[in-house]
N, C-alpha and C positions, 0 to 999 in steps of 0.2 A: 545626504540621505533623502533628498527630494521630498521634504515634508515641512510644513509651516512650523514656526517656533512653538505655537501652543501644542502641536502634536509631538514635537521633539522633547517637550518638557516631561513626557512620560517615558523617555528612552531608558534612563537608568532604572526606573521602577520596573519596567518590563523585562530588562535583562536580569534583574534580581529574581523576578518571578519565574523566568525561564530556567534559571539555574536552581531555584528551589525545586521545581518539578524534576529537573535532571537528577538532583541528588536523591530523590525519592521515587524511583521508577516502579511502575506497577504493570503487571502483565494483563493480557486481555481478560475482560470481565472482572478484574480485580482493581480497577482504577478508583478506589474509594476516596483516598485523600485528594487525588487530582480532581475528581468530579465535585467534591466538597468545595475545593478552592475555586473552581470555575463558577459554581453556582453562587457562592458567596460574593464574588466580584461582580457578577452580572446583576444580582439583586441590589448591590451597593450603588450601581450606576443607573438603576431604574428599569431594568429589563423585567419582563414577566418570565419567570423561570419555571420550567417543567422538567421533572426528573422521572427516572424509572424505565424509560424505553431501553431495551437491551440491558437492563439491570443498572448499569452505571452511566448511561447516556444522559446528556444534559442538552436542553434546547432553551435558548433565550430569544424572546420575541420583543420587538420594539416597533410600534406603529407611529408614524408622524403624518399629519395632514390627512387628506381624504383620498389619496391616490389608490387606485385599485390593484396596482402591480405588487407582486410579492417575490422576493429574492431569497435564496438560501445559500449560506456559506458554511462549509464543513471543515472541521479540523479533527484529526485523529489524536488519541490521548495515550495509547498503550505503548509499553516498552517491549524489549526482547529478552529472552533467556540467554544473555551474553554477559560474561564477566568483564567489567570495564578495566581497561589498562591504559587510560589516558594520564593518570597521575595528577589530574586537575584538582584544585582545592574544593571544587563543588562536585567531584565525582560521586558516583552512586555509593550510598551507604549500605546498600543491600547486595551482598555477594551473589553473583549469578544472575543479576537483573540489571539492565542498562538501557538507556535511551540511545540506542545505536542506529536509529533511523531518523532522528530529528523531530519526532512527534511532540517533544517538549517545545521545540521552536515553533511548530505549526500552531500549537495551542496558544503560546504566548503572542504570536502574530495576530491571531484572531481576537484575542482578548485586548490587545493594544488598539486594534481597529474598533472593537466594541466600545471601549471607553471613549474614544474620540467621537464616534458617531452619536453616542448618548449625550455627550456634552454639547455638541453642535446642533444635532437634530436637523441637519441641513439636507433633508430628503423628503420625498412625498410618497408614502406607501408603507409596506410592511417588510421588515427584515427578520429573518429567522436564522439564528446562529446555531449550528448543530455541532456539538462536541461528542464525537463518536468513540465508543470503546472498540477494542478487539479487531483492529484492522489487520494485524499480523497473522493471517492464516485462519482466523476464527470467524470471519464473515460477519463482523459487527454491523456493517451497513445493511446486509440482507436482513438481519434480525430486527434492526430498527424499522425497516420498511414493513416487514411481516407483522410487526406490532402496531402498525398504523401511523408511522411518522408523517407521510405525505397526506393522509386523510385528516390528521389533526392539524398539520402545519403545511397547507398546500403552497406550492411554489410555482411560479411561472418559469423559473430557471434556477439551476443549482451550480455552484462552482466550488472547486477545491484546488489547493496548491501544495506541491511537495518540493522540498529542497533537493538539489541534485549536485553532488560533488562532481568536479570535472568540467563544470561550466563557470564562466566568470561570475564573481560574486555580484548579486543583485540584478543580473540580467534575467529577463523573463522569456520563457520559451513556450511555443504553442504549436499544435498540429490538429487540423480538423480530421475527422474520420477515425479509423482504428489507430490508437495511440499506444496502448499497453496490452501486453499479451494475456491470453487466457492462462489459467494455471490449474492443471488437473493432477490428481495424485493417484498412483497405481500401487497397490500392494499385491504381492505375488507370493503364494505358498507353493513351493516345488516339492512334491512328494515322491521320494525314491524308495530305496531299500538299503538300510544301513548294514554295516558289518566291519570286519577287521581290515585295517588299512593295508595289511600284507596280502589280502586276498580280494582285490577289487573286482575280479571277474565274477564273484558271487554276490555282488551288490549292484544297485543302481544309484550311482553317485550324484546326489542333487547339486553338489558344488560344481561339478563338470557341466551339468545342465545350465546352471546359472551363468557360467562362463560363456557357454554357447549362446545363451539368450542375449547377453551383453553385446557380443559381436554381431549377432543377427539384427539387433535393434538399430545398429548404425546404418543399415541399408534402408530403413524405413524413410528417413529424411532424404537420403541421397538418391533414392530410386522411386519413391512414391509421392514426394512433394515437389512441386515445380520449383526450379532454381530461384525464381524471383519471389517466392513466398517464404515466410519465416516459420521455422519449426525447430524446437529444441527438445531432445529427449535426454534426460540425465538420470542414470542409475546412481542414486545417492547413498544407498546402503545395501549391503548383503550380509545376512547373519546366518551362520551355519556352524554346527559342531563346537567342540570344546578341546579336543585332544588331537595331536598330529597323527596318531595311529588308529583313529576311529573315523570311519565314514558314517556321517549322520543319516538319519532317516529322512530328514527334510531340511529345506533351507527357505529363507524368506528374503524378499527383495522389496525395496522402496524406490519408486520411480517418479520423477517429476516430468510433466509434459506441458509444453507451451506452444501457442500458435497465435497468429494475428488475424486469422479469418475463421469464421464459424465452420465453413465447409472443410477447411484443412483440419480443424479441430476434430470434426466428426470422422474424417478419414484416418487420422492418427489413432483414434480409439479402435476402429475396426482392425487396422493393420497391426497395431501393437498386440492386441488380444490374440489375433491369429498366429502371429510370429511366436509368441510365448508358448501357446498351447502346442503348436507344431514342433517347436524345438524340444519341448519336454517329451512329446510322443516319440520323436526320433530316438531318444536315449532310453525309452522304456519307462519313463517317469510320467507323472501327471501334474498339471499346473492348475491351481485355482487362482483366477485373476479377479481382483476387486478394483474396478475402474470408477473412481469418484470424481465427478465433475465439480470443480471448486469455483474459482473466480472466472467469470466470462471475459471476453475481450472488451476492453474499455474503448468506447466509440464516442468521440466528441461531436456534438452537433455543429454543423458547418456555420450556421448563422450566429450562434452564440460564441463560437470560437473567433469568428471575424470581429464580433463586437468586443470581446475581451481583449483581443489583440490590438484593436484600434485604441482602446483606453490606455493600454501600455505604451503605444506609439506616441500618442498625444502627450503623455506625461513624461516618459523617460527619453523619448527620441528614438530614431531608427537605430542608433549605435548600440543601444542596450536591449534591443528586441531580437529574439531568435525566432524568426518566422519559419514556418514549415519545418519544424524540428523533426528529425528522423524518429520513427517509432521506437519504443523501448521494449526490451524483452522481459522486463520485470512486470509484476502484476499488481493490481490495486482494486480493492473491493468497492471503491467509488463507482466502479463499473455498474454495480447494481442500481445506484442512484440514476445513472444516465440511461438505464433501460426503462425507467419510469418517468423521467422528466428530462427535458432538453437542458443542456448545459455544457460546461467545459472544465477540463482538468488541465492545469498548467504546471510548469516547473519554474523554480527560482534558483539560479546558480548559487551554490554554496562556496565556490572558490575552486580555482584550478592551479594554484601555485604549489610550491614545495610544502610538503606536509599535509596537503589535501588528501583526505582518506575517504574511500567509498563507504556508503552506509552498510550496516550489518557487520561492521568491523569493530573489534574491541578498542581500537584507537580513534574512533570517529568522535567528532563533536560538532554540533550545530554552530554555524558561524553567526555570532551575535551582531556582526556588522550589517547583516541583511535583514535583521528583525523588523526594523521600522520601515524599510523599503517594502517588505511584504505586507506589513500592516497598512502602509500608505496606499498600496495598490488596492487593497480591499476597500478602503474608504472611497477611493475614486471610482471603483467599479460600482459600489452601491449607489453613490450619488449620480452616476451616469445612468444606471438602470432605473432608478427611482426618481428621475429628474421631474 
């Protein structure tokens, strides 16, 4: 596990804590029990604890020595509206809610590091531990920042880590520059003219319009985005009508849009809006498009990524380092932190063997074998940054 004996003494305790959080998942902005647990542990270990940012957010601060440097580490706490199907003895006790993304593990890793750093106090400067609510689509990071996080707890650099199934357990992966995609949400209301299903010529069928829009949108990426640039357009939901013999008056569509470059993101918004409106007009219908910019592209600072990567290399060796990792098409609201402060977002492999399951799946579970590796990395990063 690459950690000293006094660090590993907390291993069983932290696994139990992780599983306790797993059993009691809470959705975004509802992390009341989780934030209580985090605050209680941090106070017990000697941290100055601050609560209330973004409702359920917790910040723990520890200063040692007279060093001027300040580092921030962030873990997310929220679960997903997923019904767990793992059958584990510590599975969710709340139907329809599950830690299907490993935020329970992220919280436990940061708490394990927090305990060790408080016990050893072997650094010179200020450490801010940020336990963030509502990462899963509710922009908890942005809300914490809007409510003054970095003004109250200024940082010279910020870091965050996410487990990633499909990569070897305990391996650490890095990439400078654009690393995770933007995520925008598009809701569309297609307004036609309903009528009897036996007399379609007397109607303007919004379902047909939606079908045409779906096919037309496929050309946006293939013909408007350079082949070497990444873009994803997913029509995730279409809602229309109730009966097979009734053509409805309107239909609604929900669309997800992702990109790795801000200029591509802007072009996608222009093209998608025009395509939807034009397709509706061709069929005599009308489309109302609500394009909501959600999470921005996550861009890692080059210098801080090189620093974080070197800490991993010196500790774990080249064989457990994934350097220059390929960009990921998922999105992450830590991007808001990196817009305000330089830093790095990295991954830790959750395992790639048989039974390894991707996040957001009802069969997923965080790999406890990597818990202390992740915690140990946080300890070494803090000591290196606040040397």
